[in-house]
PyMOL Python script that loads the backbone (N, CA, C, O; Angstrom):
from pymol import cmd

cmd.read_pdbstr("""\
ATOM      1  N   MET A   1     -60.745 -77.011  52.070  1.00  0.00           N
ATOM      2  CA  MET A   1     -59.993 -77.091  53.498  1.00  0.00           C
ATOM      3  C   MET A   1     -59.851 -78.355  53.868  1.00  0.00           C
ATOM      4  O   MET A   1     -58.901 -78.622  54.605  1.00  0.00           O
ATOM      5  N   ASN A   2     -60.771 -79.425  53.438  1.00  0.00           N
ATOM      6  CA  ASN A   2     -60.361 -80.650  54.142  1.00  0.00           C
ATOM      7  C   ASN A   2     -59.190 -81.215  53.085  1.00  0.00           C
ATOM      8  O   ASN A   2     -58.310 -81.933  53.561  1.00  0.00           O
ATOM      9  N   VAL A   3     -59.173 -80.948  51.883  1.00  0.00           N
ATOM     10  CA  VAL A   3     -57.857 -81.570  51.166  1.00  0.00           C
ATOM     11  C   VAL A   3     -56.798 -80.990  51.910  1.00  0.00           C
ATOM     12  O   VAL A   3     -55.920 -81.806  52.192  1.00  0.00           O
ATOM     13  N   ALA A   4     -56.607 -79.842  52.313  1.00  0.00           N
ATOM     14  CA  ALA A   4     -55.411 -79.225  52.724  1.00  0.00           C
ATOM     15  C   ALA A   4     -54.986 -79.914  54.261  1.00  0.00           C
ATOM     16  O   ALA A   4     -53.802 -79.915  54.598  1.00  0.00           O
ATOM     17  N   ILE A   5     -55.853 -80.388  54.990  1.00  0.00           N
ATOM     18  CA  ILE A   5     -55.943 -80.903  56.190  1.00  0.00           C
ATOM     19  C   ILE A   5     -55.290 -82.347  55.773  1.00  0.00           C
ATOM     20  O   ILE A   5     -54.155 -82.647  56.144  1.00  0.00           O
ATOM     21  N   VAL A   6     -56.094 -83.212  54.975  1.00  0.00           N
ATOM     22  CA  VAL A   6     -55.440 -84.266  54.451  1.00  0.00           C
ATOM     23  C   VAL A   6     -54.075 -84.454  53.855  1.00  0.00           C
ATOM     24  O   VAL A   6     -53.466 -85.519  53.961  1.00  0.00           O
ATOM     25  N   LEU A   7     -53.619 -83.437  53.247  1.00  0.00           N
ATOM     26  CA  LEU A   7     -52.442 -83.493  52.584  1.00  0.00           C
ATOM     27  C   LEU A   7     -51.460 -82.927  53.799  1.00  0.00           C
ATOM     28  O   LEU A   7     -50.331 -83.417  53.790  1.00  0.00           O
ATOM     29  N   ALA A   8     -51.671 -82.206  54.575  1.00  0.00           N
ATOM     30  CA  ALA A   8     -50.734 -81.959  55.755  1.00  0.00           C
ATOM     31  C   ALA A   8     -50.585 -83.345  56.702  1.00  0.00           C
ATOM     32  O   ALA A   8     -49.555 -83.712  57.268  1.00  0.00           O
ATOM     33  N   PHE A   9     -51.790 -83.959  56.715  1.00  0.00           N
ATOM     34  CA  PHE A   9     -51.494 -85.193  57.642  1.00  0.00           C
ATOM     35  C   PHE A   9     -50.715 -86.424  56.956  1.00  0.00           C
ATOM     36  O   PHE A   9     -50.104 -87.285  57.589  1.00  0.00           O
ATOM     37  N   ALA A  10     -50.848 -86.359  55.423  1.00  0.00           N
ATOM     38  CA  ALA A  10     -50.318 -87.357  54.963  1.00  0.00           C
ATOM     39  C   ALA A  10     -48.691 -87.015  55.027  1.00  0.00           C
ATOM     40  O   ALA A  10     -47.821 -87.794  55.415  1.00  0.00           O
ATOM     41  N   LEU A  11     -48.518 -85.797  54.599  1.00  0.00           N
ATOM     42  CA  LEU A  11     -46.987 -85.644  54.893  1.00  0.00           C
ATOM     43  C   LEU A  11     -46.270 -85.544  55.968  1.00  0.00           C
ATOM     44  O   LEU A  11     -45.043 -85.636  56.016  1.00  0.00           O
ATOM     45  N   GLY A  12     -47.090 -85.331  56.972  1.00  0.00           N
ATOM     46  CA  GLY A  12     -46.709 -85.677  58.461  1.00  0.00           C
ATOM     47  C   GLY A  12     -46.415 -87.075  58.791  1.00  0.00           C
ATOM     48  O   GLY A  12     -45.463 -87.402  59.499  1.00  0.00           O
ATOM     49  N   THR A  13     -47.432 -88.074  58.150  1.00  0.00           N
ATOM     50  CA  THR A  13     -47.270 -89.306  58.344  1.00  0.00           C
ATOM     51  C   THR A  13     -46.044 -89.863  57.566  1.00  0.00           C
ATOM     52  O   THR A  13     -45.176 -90.536  58.121  1.00  0.00           O
ATOM     53  N   VAL A  14     -46.028 -89.561  56.337  1.00  0.00           N
ATOM     54  CA  VAL A  14     -44.832 -89.883  55.562  1.00  0.00           C
ATOM     55  C   VAL A  14     -43.403 -89.409  56.446  1.00  0.00           C
ATOM     56  O   VAL A  14     -42.527 -90.235  56.703  1.00  0.00           O
ATOM     57  N   THR A  15     -43.338 -88.396  56.738  1.00  0.00           N
ATOM     58  CA  THR A  15     -42.045 -87.675  57.172  1.00  0.00           C
ATOM     59  C   THR A  15     -41.850 -88.576  58.327  1.00  0.00           C
ATOM     60  O   THR A  15     -40.780 -89.185  58.301  1.00  0.00           O
ATOM     61  N   GLY A  16     -42.725 -88.838  59.462  1.00  0.00           N
ATOM     62  CA  GLY A  16     -42.587 -89.650  60.620  1.00  0.00           C
ATOM     63  C   GLY A  16     -42.281 -91.044  60.131  1.00  0.00           C
ATOM     64  O   GLY A  16     -41.351 -91.558  60.753  1.00  0.00           O
ATOM     65  N   LEU A  17     -42.759 -91.722  59.277  1.00  0.00           N
ATOM     66  CA  LEU A  17     -42.535 -93.081  58.933  1.00  0.00           C
ATOM     67  C   LEU A  17     -41.039 -92.936  58.280  1.00  0.00           C
ATOM     68  O   LEU A  17     -40.270 -93.830  58.634  1.00  0.00           O
ATOM     69  N   VAL A  18     -40.548 -92.040  57.462  1.00  0.00           N
ATOM     70  CA  VAL A  18     -39.163 -92.100  56.827  1.00  0.00           C
ATOM     71  C   VAL A  18     -38.173 -91.680  58.101  1.00  0.00           C
ATOM     72  O   VAL A  18     -37.002 -92.048  58.002  1.00  0.00           O
ATOM     73  N   THR A  19     -38.488 -91.075  59.069  1.00  0.00           N
ATOM     74  CA  THR A  19     -37.647 -90.685  60.107  1.00  0.00           C
ATOM     75  C   THR A  19     -37.353 -91.874  61.096  1.00  0.00           C
ATOM     76  O   THR A  19     -36.244 -92.109  61.575  1.00  0.00           O
ATOM     77  N   VAL A  20     -38.713 -92.720  61.378  1.00  0.00           N
ATOM     78  CA  VAL A  20     -38.516 -93.945  62.228  1.00  0.00           C
ATOM     79  C   VAL A  20     -37.521 -95.011  61.410  1.00  0.00           C
ATOM     80  O   VAL A  20     -36.610 -95.655  61.931  1.00  0.00           O
ATOM     81  N   VAL A  21     -37.891 -95.040  60.085  1.00  0.00           N
ATOM     82  CA  VAL A  21     -36.936 -95.977  59.210  1.00  0.00           C
ATOM     83  C   VAL A  21     -35.680 -95.875  59.459  1.00  0.00           C
ATOM     84  O   VAL A  21     -34.970 -96.814  59.818  1.00  0.00           O
ATOM     85  N   LEU A  22     -35.188 -94.324  59.225  1.00  0.00           N
ATOM     86  CA  LEU A  22     -33.771 -94.088  59.261  1.00  0.00           C
ATOM     87  C   LEU A  22     -33.204 -94.419  60.597  1.00  0.00           C
ATOM     88  O   LEU A  22     -32.112 -94.973  60.716  1.00  0.00           O
ATOM     89  N   LEU A  23     -34.019 -94.046  61.680  1.00  0.00           N
ATOM     90  CA  LEU A  23     -33.180 -94.008  63.199  1.00  0.00           C
ATOM     91  C   LEU A  23     -33.234 -95.581  63.232  1.00  0.00           C
ATOM     92  O   LEU A  23     -32.161 -96.090  63.554  1.00  0.00           O
ATOM     93  N   VAL A  24     -34.294 -96.484  62.956  1.00  0.00           N
ATOM     94  CA  VAL A  24     -33.959 -97.979  63.034  1.00  0.00           C
ATOM     95  C   VAL A  24     -32.942 -98.521  62.374  1.00  0.00           C
ATOM     96  O   VAL A  24     -32.311 -99.437  62.900  1.00  0.00           O
ATOM     97  N   GLY A  25     -32.625 -98.061  61.153  1.00  0.00           N
ATOM     98  CA  GLY A  25     -31.618 -98.538  60.030  1.00  0.00           C
ATOM     99  C   GLY A  25     -30.210 -98.255  60.821  1.00  0.00           C
ATOM    100  O   GLY A  25     -29.318 -99.095  60.937  1.00  0.00           O
ATOM    101  N   CYS A  26     -30.167 -96.799  61.392  1.00  0.00           N
ATOM    102  CA  CYS A  26     -29.001 -96.469  61.851  1.00  0.00           C
ATOM    103  C   CYS A  26     -28.548 -97.212  62.984  1.00  0.00           C
ATOM    104  O   CYS A  26     -27.377 -97.584  63.058  1.00  0.00           O
ATOM    105  N   GLN A  27     -29.548 -97.500  64.034  1.00  0.00           N
ATOM    106  CA  GLN A  27     -29.369 -98.170  65.250  1.00  0.00           C
ATOM    107  C   GLN A  27     -29.049 -99.495  64.834  1.00  0.00           C
ATOM    108  O   GLN A  27     -28.184 -99.997  65.552  1.00  0.00           O
ATOM    109  N   ARG A  28     -29.519-100.339  63.775  1.00  0.00           N
ATOM    110  CA  ARG A  28     -29.375-101.747  63.522  1.00  0.00           C
ATOM    111  C   ARG A  28     -27.609-101.493  62.798  1.00  0.00           C
ATOM    112  O   ARG A  28     -26.893-102.491  62.893  1.00  0.00           O
ATOM    113  N   ARG A  29     -27.171-100.635  62.338  1.00  0.00           N
ATOM    114  CA  ARG A  29     -25.937-100.588  61.670  1.00  0.00           C
ATOM    115  C   ARG A  29     -24.828 -99.978  62.751  1.00  0.00           C
ATOM    116  O   ARG A  29     -23.613-100.153  62.657  1.00  0.00           O
ATOM    117  N   GLY A  30     -25.444 -99.290  63.706  1.00  0.00           N
ATOM    118  CA  GLY A  30     -24.403 -98.732  64.585  1.00  0.00           C
ATOM    119  C   GLY A  30     -24.507 -97.387  64.595  1.00  0.00           C
ATOM    120  O   GLY A  30     -24.283 -96.680  65.578  1.00  0.00           O
ATOM    121  N   GLY A  31     -24.850 -97.004  63.495  1.00  0.00           N
ATOM    122  CA  GLY A  31     -24.867 -95.348  63.211  1.00  0.00           C
ATOM    123  C   GLY A  31     -23.479 -94.797  63.182  1.00  0.00           C
ATOM    124  O   GLY A  31     -23.329 -93.673  63.662  1.00  0.00           O
ATOM    125  N   ARG A  32     -22.309 -95.498  62.628  1.00  0.00           N
ATOM    126  CA  ARG A  32     -21.196 -94.739  62.829  1.00  0.00           C
ATOM    127  C   ARG A  32     -20.688 -94.100  61.538  1.00  0.00           C
ATOM    128  O   ARG A  32     -19.769 -93.280  61.549  1.00  0.00           O
ATOM    129  N   HIS A  33     -21.375 -94.538  60.309  1.00  0.00           N
ATOM    130  CA  HIS A  33     -21.148 -93.948  58.768  1.00  0.00           C
ATOM    131  C   HIS A  33     -21.809 -92.426  58.801  1.00  0.00           C
ATOM    132  O   HIS A  33     -21.354 -91.453  58.201  1.00  0.00           O
ATOM    133  N   ILE A  34     -23.065 -92.450  59.696  1.00  0.00           N
ATOM    134  CA  ILE A  34     -23.702 -90.933  59.828  1.00  0.00           C
ATOM    135  C   ILE A  34     -22.696 -90.033  60.510  1.00  0.00           C
ATOM    136  O   ILE A  34     -22.438 -88.899  60.107  1.00  0.00           O
ATOM    137  N   ALA A  35     -22.132 -90.614  61.588  1.00  0.00           N
ATOM    138  CA  ALA A  35     -21.234 -89.625  62.350  1.00  0.00           C
ATOM    139  C   ALA A  35     -19.833 -89.278  61.564  1.00  0.00           C
ATOM    140  O   ALA A  35     -19.220 -88.279  61.941  1.00  0.00           O
ATOM    141  N   GLY A  36     -19.371 -89.967  60.624  1.00  0.00           N
ATOM    142  CA  GLY A  36     -18.511 -89.301  59.632  1.00  0.00           C
ATOM    143  C   GLY A  36     -19.092 -88.442  58.784  1.00  0.00           C
ATOM    144  O   GLY A  36     -18.451 -87.423  58.528  1.00  0.00           O
ATOM    145  N   SER A  37     -20.258 -88.603  58.226  1.00  0.00           N
ATOM    146  CA  SER A  37     -20.792 -87.756  57.241  1.00  0.00           C
ATOM    147  C   SER A  37     -21.672 -86.786  57.874  1.00  0.00           C
ATOM    148  O   SER A  37     -22.812 -87.234  57.993  1.00  0.00           O
ATOM    149  N   PRO A  38     -21.518 -85.588  58.327  1.00  0.00           N
ATOM    150  CA  PRO A  38     -22.536 -84.641  58.771  1.00  0.00           C
ATOM    151  C   PRO A  38     -23.783 -84.205  57.833  1.00  0.00           C
ATOM    152  O   PRO A  38     -24.906 -83.932  58.256  1.00  0.00           O
ATOM    153  N   ARG A  39     -23.380 -84.193  56.510  1.00  0.00           N
ATOM    154  CA  ARG A  39     -24.518 -84.030  55.475  1.00  0.00           C
ATOM    155  C   ARG A  39     -25.385 -85.283  55.370  1.00  0.00           C
ATOM    156  O   ARG A  39     -24.871 -86.398  55.285  1.00  0.00           O
ATOM    157  N   ARG A  40     -26.614 -85.101  55.376  1.00  0.00           N
ATOM    158  CA  ARG A  40     -27.402 -86.094  54.774  1.00  0.00           C
ATOM    159  C   ARG A  40     -28.087 -85.986  53.731  1.00  0.00           C
ATOM    160  O   ARG A  40     -29.054 -85.229  53.656  1.00  0.00           O
ATOM    161  N   THR A  41     -27.660 -86.766  52.737  1.00  0.00           N
ATOM    162  CA  THR A  41     -28.270 -86.378  51.223  1.00  0.00           C
ATOM    163  C   THR A  41     -29.312 -87.474  50.926  1.00  0.00           C
ATOM    164  O   THR A  41     -28.833 -88.563  50.610  1.00  0.00           O
ATOM    165  N   PRO A  42     -30.687 -87.372  50.974  1.00  0.00           N
ATOM    166  CA  PRO A  42     -31.648 -88.377  50.822  1.00  0.00           C
ATOM    167  C   PRO A  42     -31.544 -88.813  49.067  1.00  0.00           C
ATOM    168  O   PRO A  42     -31.301 -88.049  48.133  1.00  0.00           O
ATOM    169  N   GLY A  43     -31.755 -89.943  49.032  1.00  0.00           N
ATOM    170  CA  GLY A  43     -31.840 -90.656  47.690  1.00  0.00           C
ATOM    171  C   GLY A  43     -30.522 -91.156  47.286  1.00  0.00           C
ATOM    172  O   GLY A  43     -30.436 -91.830  46.259  1.00  0.00           O
ATOM    173  N   ARG A  44     -29.423 -90.875  48.039  1.00  0.00           N
ATOM    174  CA  ARG A  44     -27.908 -91.426  47.714  1.00  0.00           C
ATOM    175  C   ARG A  44     -27.618 -92.220  48.694  1.00  0.00           C
ATOM    176  O   ARG A  44     -26.429 -92.336  48.993  1.00  0.00           O
ATOM    177  N   HIS A  45     -28.522 -92.881  49.358  1.00  0.00           N
ATOM    178  CA  HIS A  45     -28.065 -93.876  50.461  1.00  0.00           C
ATOM    179  C   HIS A  45     -27.586 -94.907  49.683  1.00  0.00           C
ATOM    180  O   HIS A  45     -28.078 -95.057  48.565  1.00  0.00           O
ATOM    181  N   THR A  46     -26.657 -95.694  50.095  1.00  0.00           N
ATOM    182  CA  THR A  46     -26.027 -96.963  49.452  1.00  0.00           C
ATOM    183  C   THR A  46     -26.132 -98.041  50.598  1.00  0.00           C
ATOM    184  O   THR A  46     -25.498 -98.077  51.653  1.00  0.00           O
ATOM    185  N   TYR A  47     -27.080 -98.899  50.132  1.00  0.00           N
ATOM    186  CA  TYR A  47     -27.423 -99.828  51.196  1.00  0.00           C
ATOM    187  C   TYR A  47     -26.810-101.190  50.986  1.00  0.00           C
ATOM    188  O   TYR A  47     -27.008-102.089  51.803  1.00  0.00           O
TER     189      TYR A  47
END
""", "prot")
cmd.dss("prot")
cmd.show_as("cartoon", "prot")
cmd.util.cbc("prot")
cmd.orient("prot")
């Protein structure tokens, strides 16, 4: 049961970090390119 809790916490932390990074990156760039593309495809970001 401890393993399940640790996995859930780890997944939540990773998801939260990814969300924060995406939000910060969008704010720094103005977030205009996302407004034009409604679909978000992870792994195909062109930096």
